[in-house]
C-alpha positions as CSV (number, residue, x, y, z in Angstrom):
1,M,77.9,-66.0,0.6
2,L,81.2,-65.2,1.5
3,K,83.0,-66.6,4.4
4,V,86.1,-64.7,6.4
5,I,88.7,-66.8,7.8
6,P,92.3,-65.5,9.3
7,V,95.3,-66.1,6.6
8,E,96.9,-69.2,9.1
9,K,93.6,-71.3,8.7
10,A,92.9,-71.0,5.3
11,V,95.4,-73.5,4.1
12,G,93.8,-75.9,2.0
13,T,90.4,-73.5,1.2
14,L,90.0,-72.1,-2.6
15,L,90.1,-68.4,-2.7
16,A,86.7,-66.7,-3.9
17,H,88.6,-63.9,-6.0
18,D,92.0,-62.6,-7.3
19,V,94.4,-61.4,-4.7
20,T,96.2,-58.1,-5.7
21,E,99.9,-57.6,-5.2
22,I,100.5,-53.7,-5.5
23,V,104.4,-52.7,-5.6
24,P,104.0,-48.8,-5.8
25,G,105.9,-48.1,-8.8
26,K,106.4,-51.2,-10.4
27,H,103.0,-53.1,-10.8
28,K,99.7,-54.3,-9.6
29,R,98.5,-58.0,-10.2
30,P,97.4,-60.4,-9.0
31,A,99.4,-62.5,-6.5
32,F,97.0,-65.3,-6.6
33,R,94.2,-66.2,-8.7
34,R,90.6,-66.8,-8.5
35,G,90.1,-70.3,-7.4
36,H,94.3,-71.2,-5.6
37,R,94.0,-73.9,-2.8
38,V,95.7,-71.9,0.0
39,T,98.9,-73.8,0.9
40,P,101.1,-73.9,4.2
41,E,103.7,-71.3,1.5
42,D,101.4,-69.0,0.5
43,V,100.7,-67.8,4.0
44,P,103.7,-65.1,4.7
45,K,103.3,-64.1,1.1
46,L,99.7,-63.0,2.2
47,L,100.7,-61.4,5.0
48,D,103.2,-59.7,3.1
49,I,101.1,-57.9,1.2
50,G,98.5,-57.0,3.8
51,K,96.2,-60.1,4.0
52,S,95.2,-61.3,7.3
53,H,92.2,-62.5,6.3
54,L,90.4,-64.1,3.4
55,Y,87.4,-64.5,1.9
56,I,85.8,-68.4,1.6
57,M,83.0,-68.0,-0.7
58,E,79.7,-70.6,-0.3
59,L,77.2,-69.2,-3.5
60,E,73.5,-69.5,-2.7
61,E,70.5,-69.6,-4.7
62,G,70.1,-66.3,-6.8
63,E,74.0,-65.2,-6.3
64,L,76.8,-65.0,-9.1
65,H,80.6,-64.5,-8.3
66,E,82.1,-61.3,-9.6
67,E,84.0,-62.7,-12.5
68,D,80.5,-64.3,-14.2
69,A,78.5,-61.7,-13.5
70,A,81.0,-59.2,-15.4
71,R,81.1,-61.7,-18.4
72,R,77.4,-61.2,-18.4
73,L,77.7,-57.4,-18.0
74,A,80.5,-56.8,-20.7
75,L,78.8,-59.5,-23.1
76,T,75.1,-57.5,-23.0
77,S,76.6,-54.2,-23.2
78,A,79.0,-54.8,-25.9
79,G,77.6,-54.1,-29.7
80,P,79.3,-55.1,-33.0
81,H,83.4,-55.5,-33.4
82,I,84.0,-55.8,-29.7
83,R,85.7,-58.7,-28.3
84,L,86.1,-59.5,-24.2
85,T,88.8,-60.5,-21.9
86,E,88.8,-63.0,-19.8
87,P,88.1,-61.6,-16.4
88,M,91.6,-59.8,-13.9
89,E,91.0,-59.2,-11.1
90,G,87.2,-59.3,-11.6
91,R,87.3,-56.6,-14.1
92,V,86.8,-57.4,-17.9
93,N,87.8,-55.4,-20.8
94,L,85.7,-54.6,-24.0
95,V,88.6,-54.1,-26.5
96,A,87.8,-53.1,-30.3
97,E,88.4,-55.7,-32.9
98,I,88.4,-53.2,-36.3
99,S,89.3,-49.4,-36.1
100,G,86.3,-47.4,-36.4
101,L,84.3,-44.8,-34.7
102,L,83.0,-45.7,-31.2
103,K,79.7,-44.5,-30.1
104,I,78.4,-45.0,-26.5
105,D,75.3,-44.3,-25.7
106,K,75.4,-42.5,-22.4
107,E,71.7,-42.4,-21.4
108,L,71.7,-46.3,-21.3
109,L,75.3,-45.9,-19.2
110,Y,73.7,-43.3,-16.7
111,R,70.7,-46.1,-16.3
112,F,73.0,-49.1,-16.0
113,N,75.5,-47.4,-13.4
114,A,72.7,-46.2,-11.4
115,L,71.9,-49.5,-10.9
116,G,74.6,-49.7,-8.0
117,N,76.9,-52.4,-7.0
118,L,78.4,-52.8,-10.9
119,I,80.2,-50.4,-12.7
120,L,80.6,-49.9,-16.6
121,S,83.3,-47.5,-17.7
122,T,84.2,-46.3,-21.2
123,L,86.4,-44.0,-23.3
124,P,84.5,-40.7,-24.7
125,S,82.0,-41.1,-27.4
126,N,82.1,-40.4,-31.1
127,Q,86.8,-41.0,-31.0
128,Y,88.4,-42.6,-33.8
129,V,90.0,-45.8,-31.9
130,K,92.6,-48.3,-32.9
131,E,92.3,-52.3,-33.2
132,G,93.1,-53.9,-30.0
133,E,92.3,-50.4,-28.0
134,V,89.9,-51.0,-24.8
135,V,87.5,-49.4,-24.6
136,A,85.4,-49.8,-21.8
137,G,85.7,-52.2,-18.6
138,T,83.0,-53.4,-16.1
139,R,82.9,-55.3,-12.7
140,T,80.7,-55.6,-10.0
141,I,81.7,-53.5,-6.6
142,P,81.5,-56.3,-4.3
143,V,82.9,-60.5,-4.9
144,V,79.2,-61.5,-4.7
145,V,76.2,-59.8,-6.6
146,N,72.6,-60.7,-6.3
147,K,71.7,-62.4,-10.0
148,D,68.9,-60.2,-10.4
149,L,70.6,-57.0,-10.6
150,V,72.7,-58.5,-13.1
151,E,69.4,-59.1,-15.1
152,Q,67.9,-55.6,-14.7
153,A,71.2,-54.3,-16.1
154,E,70.5,-57.2,-19.2
155,A,67.3,-55.9,-19.5
156,I,68.5,-52.2,-19.8
157,C,70.4,-53.5,-23.0
158,K,67.8,-55.8,-24.3
159,N,67.4,-53.3,-27.3
160,K,70.5,-51.4,-28.0
161,P,73.9,-51.9,-26.7
162,I,75.7,-49.3,-25.3
163,V,79.3,-50.2,-26.3
164,T,79.1,-50.2,-30.7
165,I,82.2,-49.5,-33.3
166,L,81.1,-48.4,-36.4
167,P,83.9,-49.2,-39.2
168,L,84.7,-47.1,-41.7
169,P,84.6,-47.6,-45.2
170,S,86.8,-45.9,-47.6
171,R,85.7,-42.8,-48.4
172,R,85.9,-40.4,-51.6
173,I,87.6,-37.2,-50.8
174,H,88.2,-33.6,-52.5
175,L,90.6,-30.8,-50.8
176,I,90.2,-27.5,-52.4
177,V,92.8,-25.3,-51.4
178,T,92.5,-21.8,-51.4
179,G,94.4,-19.0,-51.4
180,S,95.5,-16.5,-53.7
181,E,99.6,-16.6,-52.1
182,V,99.2,-20.2,-52.9
183,I,97.9,-20.2,-56.4
184,S,100.6,-17.1,-57.4
185,G,103.8,-19.5,-55.8
186,R,104.2,-17.6,-53.5
187,I,104.3,-20.0,-50.8
188,K,103.9,-24.1,-50.6
189,D,100.4,-25.6,-49.6
190,G,101.0,-27.5,-46.2
191,F,97.3,-28.6,-45.8
192,E,97.7,-31.5,-48.7
193,P,100.3,-33.5,-46.8
194,V,98.9,-33.0,-43.2
195,V,94.8,-33.3,-44.5
196,R,95.9,-36.8,-47.1
197,R,98.1,-38.0,-43.4
198,K,94.9,-38.1,-41.3
199,L,93.1,-39.4,-43.7
200,K,95.4,-42.2,-44.0
201,G,95.2,-43.0,-40.6
202,M,91.6,-43.7,-40.9
203,G,91.7,-45.9,-43.8
204,S,90.5,-43.0,-46.7
205,D,92.9,-41.2,-49.5
206,L,92.3,-38.1,-51.0
207,E,91.3,-38.3,-54.2
208,T,91.6,-35.0,-55.7
209,T,93.3,-31.9,-54.6
210,K,92.5,-28.7,-56.4
211,F,93.5,-25.3,-55.9
212,A,91.6,-21.9,-55.7
213,P,92.2,-18.2,-55.2
214,D,90.8,-15.7,-52.8
215,D,87.9,-15.5,-55.0
216,P,84.6,-17.0,-53.8
217,D,83.0,-17.7,-57.0
218,Q,86.2,-19.7,-58.4
219,I,86.1,-21.5,-54.9
220,A,81.7,-22.0,-55.4
221,A,82.2,-23.4,-59.3
222,H,85.5,-25.5,-57.4
223,I,82.8,-27.2,-54.9
224,R,80.2,-27.7,-57.4
225,E,82.4,-29.7,-59.6
226,S,83.4,-31.9,-56.9
227,H,80.0,-32.8,-55.8
228,R,79.2,-33.1,-59.6
229,D,81.4,-36.0,-59.0
230,G,80.2,-37.6,-56.4
231,V,82.2,-37.6,-53.9
232,D,81.2,-38.0,-49.9
233,L,83.2,-35.4,-48.7
234,I,84.5,-32.1,-49.4
235,L,87.6,-30.3,-47.5
236,V,87.8,-26.7,-48.3
237,S,91.1,-25.4,-46.4
238,G,92.4,-21.8,-45.8
239,G,90.8,-18.5,-45.8
240,M,88.8,-19.1,-42.8
241,S,89.5,-16.2,-40.3
242,V,87.6,-12.5,-40.4
243,D,91.0,-11.2,-42.6
244,P,89.0,-9.1,-45.7
245,D,91.2,-11.1,-47.9
246,D,89.7,-14.5,-46.9
247,Q,86.6,-15.6,-48.9
248,T,86.5,-19.7,-48.3
249,P,82.9,-18.9,-46.2
250,E,81.2,-16.7,-48.8
251,G,82.5,-19.3,-51.3
252,I,80.6,-22.2,-49.7
253,R,77.6,-20.0,-49.7
254,R,77.6,-19.7,-53.0
255,S,78.0,-23.1,-53.9
256,G,74.8,-23.3,-53.3
257,A,75.8,-25.2,-49.9
258,S,73.5,-24.8,-46.7
259,V,75.9,-23.7,-43.5
260,E,74.9,-25.8,-40.5
261,C,77.6,-23.9,-38.0
262,H,80.5,-21.5,-38.8
263,G,82.5,-20.8,-35.6
264,F,83.3,-24.3,-33.5
265,P,83.1,-24.1,-29.6
266,V,86.4,-25.9,-30.1
267,L,90.2,-24.6,-29.5
268,P,92.1,-25.2,-31.9
269,G,89.5,-24.9,-34.4
270,S,87.0,-22.1,-33.3
271,M,87.1,-20.5,-37.3
272,F,85.6,-24.0,-38.9
273,L,82.7,-24.5,-41.0
274,M,80.3,-27.0,-41.6
275,A,77.7,-27.6,-44.8
276,Y,76.1,-29.4,-46.9
277,L,75.1,-29.5,-50.5
278,Q,72.4,-31.3,-51.4
279,G,73.7,-34.5,-48.5
280,T,77.5,-33.9,-49.4
281,P,79.4,-32.9,-46.7
282,I,81.6,-29.8,-46.5
283,L,83.7,-29.2,-44.0
284,G,85.7,-25.6,-43.7
285,L,89.4,-26.4,-42.4
286,S,91.3,-23.0,-40.6
287,G,94.9,-22.9,-40.4
288,C,95.7,-24.3,-37.0
289,V,95.6,-27.8,-39.1
290,L,98.5,-27.3,-40.3
291,H,100.3,-26.1,-36.4
292,D,98.3,-28.1,-34.1
293,Q,98.6,-31.8,-33.6
294,V,94.8,-32.0,-32.4
295,S,92.1,-29.3,-33.7
296,A,87.7,-29.9,-34.2
297,F,89.0,-31.5,-37.5
298,D,90.0,-34.5,-35.3
299,L,87.0,-34.6,-33.8
300,L,84.5,-35.0,-36.6
301,L,86.8,-36.5,-39.0
302,P,85.5,-39.7,-38.0
303,Q,82.0,-39.4,-37.8
304,L,82.1,-37.7,-41.1
305,L,83.9,-40.7,-42.5
306,A,81.6,-43.2,-40.7
307,G,78.6,-41.5,-42.6
308,E,77.2,-39.5,-39.9
309,K,74.8,-36.0,-40.1
310,I,76.7,-33.6,-38.3
311,S,73.7,-31.1,-37.0
312,R,74.3,-27.6,-35.5
313,S,73.3,-28.5,-32.2
314,D,76.1,-31.8,-32.4
315,I,79.0,-29.1,-32.9
316,L,77.4,-26.5,-30.4
317,A,77.8,-29.6,-27.7
318,L,81.2,-29.5,-29.0
319,G,81.7,-26.4,-25.9
320,H,81.9,-29.5,-23.5
321,G,85.7,-30.8,-23.6
322,G,86.1,-28.5,-26.9
323,L,89.5,-27.2,-25.0
324,Q,92.1,-29.7,-27.1
325,K,95.1,-30.0,-24.9
326,K,98.7,-30.3,-25.9
327,H,100.0,-33.7,-26.9
328,D,103.8,-34.2,-26.3
329,H,105.5,-35.9,-29.4
């Protein structure tokens, strides 16, 4: 139970929660922490930040303070490779202990938040996160919450955490660059350095880069060769548009691969192709990879490196959020 008292009468009492100071354009931070014993010198400062009354806490049976509840909520919702921060203004953050693929169980998250009087807010699922990045935060809405409400949240996460990070092992990856203009030396390939940089940023590298003209049989032969080598992922770049010279999709099909989806509801990246050759993923990359900072490649790559199977329905679901913003450099 919370008791409200005027600031002038609060000297000698212990604060029931962090008292926040907001200076527009400068900071938002605790001016006084939970458990602080109010002194006469504190009264003018409290009045200056708009606190004419304070909460004094007297917990009853079955009640939890917001910080204790937030710790329990964070602990129950967090899966492997996540550490928890200490409560600050009633909030506990979930922080990535490793770089990897963030997975959010959206159904459990909805049930968690539907309980009311407590929240869990996360980054979007299936994105690459870096070690040390805050991936979620949880808190209660009131300063004091019923213990049974927290127990209901714990029951929701009993069999599966809501927030998980999957590691991305170093994978064996081949890149097949298509285009007669590259083979002839008329232009220099630009795909390899871009692809290599993105892979290295997620802990993998290109094992081999091969080149093929706009000939579907030669493209197919390179794909089958990489498949026989036992690689984890085959990337095929260029030749993905509707121009008559662009033969990459046909080359992927002639390799014997089964096409999951050709044409993604993602901009940039609408001409991408996802296929599998006896379980080995093949991703056809369009030219947007060369000139757009974020494309369908960036959306799918962390999932592929995590070893996840990407189905047609997964790709079609990318339409919600598929319009990628341009990032400032």
